[in-house]
C-alpha positions as CSV (number, residue, x, y, z in Angstrom):
1,M,114.1,79.3,78.2
2,S,117.1,76.7,78.2
3,D,116.4,73.2,79.9
4,D,119.2,74.8,82.8
5,E,116.7,78.0,83.0
6,S,113.4,77.9,85.0
7,Y,111.6,80.0,86.6
8,E,110.1,81.0,89.8
9,L,106.6,81.5,91.9
10,L,107.3,84.5,93.6
11,G,103.7,84.6,95.3
12,F,100.8,86.4,94.4
13,D,99.9,89.8,92.5
14,H,96.1,89.9,92.2
15,A,93.1,87.3,92.0
16,V,91.0,89.3,89.3
17,L,87.2,89.3,89.8
18,P,84.9,90.3,87.2
19,V,81.8,92.3,88.3
20,G,78.9,94.2,86.3
21,D,78.9,97.5,88.4
22,L,82.3,98.5,90.0
23,G,80.2,101.3,92.3
24,E,78.3,98.3,93.7
25,A,81.0,95.6,94.1
26,V,83.2,98.3,95.9
27,D,80.5,98.6,98.4
28,F,79.7,95.3,99.0
29,Y,83.3,94.4,99.4
30,C,83.8,97.5,102.1
31,R,81.0,96.2,104.0
32,A,82.6,92.6,103.7
33,G,85.7,94.6,105.7
34,F,88.0,94.6,102.4
35,S,89.9,98.3,102.2
36,V,90.1,100.0,98.6
37,G,93.9,100.2,97.5
38,F,93.0,102.2,94.6
39,R,89.4,103.1,92.2
40,F,89.9,103.5,88.7
41,D,86.9,103.9,87.5
42,E,87.3,105.2,83.9
43,G,89.2,101.9,83.4
44,G,86.6,99.8,85.4
45,I,88.7,98.3,87.8
46,A,89.4,98.6,91.4
47,S,91.9,97.3,94.0
48,L,91.2,95.7,97.3
49,K,93.7,95.6,100.0
50,V,94.3,92.1,101.8
51,G,95.9,92.8,104.7
52,G,99.5,94.2,104.7
53,E,100.6,92.7,101.6
54,T,100.9,94.2,98.4
55,P,98.9,91.8,96.2
56,G,94.6,91.9,96.8
57,I,91.8,91.3,94.9
58,L,91.4,93.2,91.7
59,L,87.6,94.0,90.7
60,R,86.7,94.3,87.1
61,T,84.3,95.4,85.4
62,E,82.7,93.3,82.5
63,E,80.1,94.7,80.2
64,G,76.6,93.3,80.3
65,F,77.7,91.0,83.3
66,G,74.9,90.5,85.4
67,H,74.0,89.2,89.1
68,R,74.2,85.2,89.1
69,P,73.1,83.8,92.2
70,P,74.9,81.0,93.8
71,P,75.5,77.8,93.6
72,W,77.5,79.2,90.6
73,P,80.4,77.3,89.2
74,S,83.3,79.7,90.5
75,P,86.9,79.7,91.6
76,H,86.9,79.9,95.5
77,V,89.3,82.2,96.9
78,W,90.2,81.9,100.7
79,L,91.5,84.6,102.3
80,E,93.1,84.1,106.1
81,V,91.6,85.5,109.1
82,P,92.3,85.7,113.2
83,D,88.8,83.9,113.6
84,A,86.1,82.9,111.1
85,R,83.6,82.6,113.4
86,T,84.3,86.0,114.7
87,A,84.5,87.0,110.9
88,A,80.9,85.4,110.0
89,R,79.4,87.3,112.6
90,E,79.9,90.7,111.4
91,L,79.2,89.5,107.7
92,T,76.1,88.9,108.7
93,A,76.0,92.2,111.1
94,A,76.9,94.0,107.4
95,G,74.0,92.1,105.9
96,I,76.1,89.7,103.9
97,T,74.4,86.0,103.9
98,A,77.1,83.3,104.0
99,L,76.7,81.0,101.4
100,D,78.4,78.2,103.8
101,G,79.7,78.1,107.3
102,P,81.3,78.6,109.7
103,F,82.3,75.3,109.2
104,S,85.2,72.9,110.7
105,T,88.1,72.3,108.9
106,A,91.4,70.8,109.1
107,T,93.0,73.8,110.3
108,G,90.0,75.6,111.8
109,W,87.1,77.2,110.5
110,T,86.1,78.7,107.6
111,V,83.0,80.9,106.0
112,E,82.4,81.4,102.3
113,I,80.2,84.1,101.0
114,A,79.8,84.8,97.7
115,D,79.1,88.5,96.0
116,P,76.5,89.7,93.5
117,W,78.2,88.0,90.6
118,G,79.0,84.9,91.7
119,N,82.7,85.4,93.0
120,V,83.2,83.1,95.8
121,L,85.2,84.0,98.9
122,G,85.9,82.3,101.7
123,F,87.3,83.5,105.3
124,T,89.6,80.9,106.8
125,D,91.4,80.6,110.3
126,Y,94.3,78.1,111.8
127,T,92.8,78.1,115.4
128,K,93.1,74.1,115.3
129,R,96.7,75.0,113.7
130,P,98.3,78.3,114.9
131,E,102.1,77.4,114.1
132,L,100.5,77.4,109.9
133,G,99.1,80.6,110.5
134,R,100.5,84.3,109.5
135,R,100.3,85.1,113.1
136,S,101.8,81.7,115.0
């Protein structure tokens, strides 16, 4: 690349999360409100939809990757929801225990969960700053 050329970050393609068992992971994430975009068991991957966007969460099976209870050093992937407190109640009703929250943030509320492999996802809203949200 020459000095006058640059690249541009256009957005996310997928966030890849390692899991130990694809079927168990898909079940967990479906209970957490995700829908499956595609599933390729032979390749050990499944794509989960996030809203109406093409990018999503890609689950990838890792050989010998067992359950890891939180807290575990892990990236946190936060996703926007209309109301994180409602999401927390629905997650609890689906049998998913919150790792943290709901807690107040500068823009609204957030609840975090961890899957059985220690991947942390946050569900956050913009109820305090609706002009910053996708549905402003």
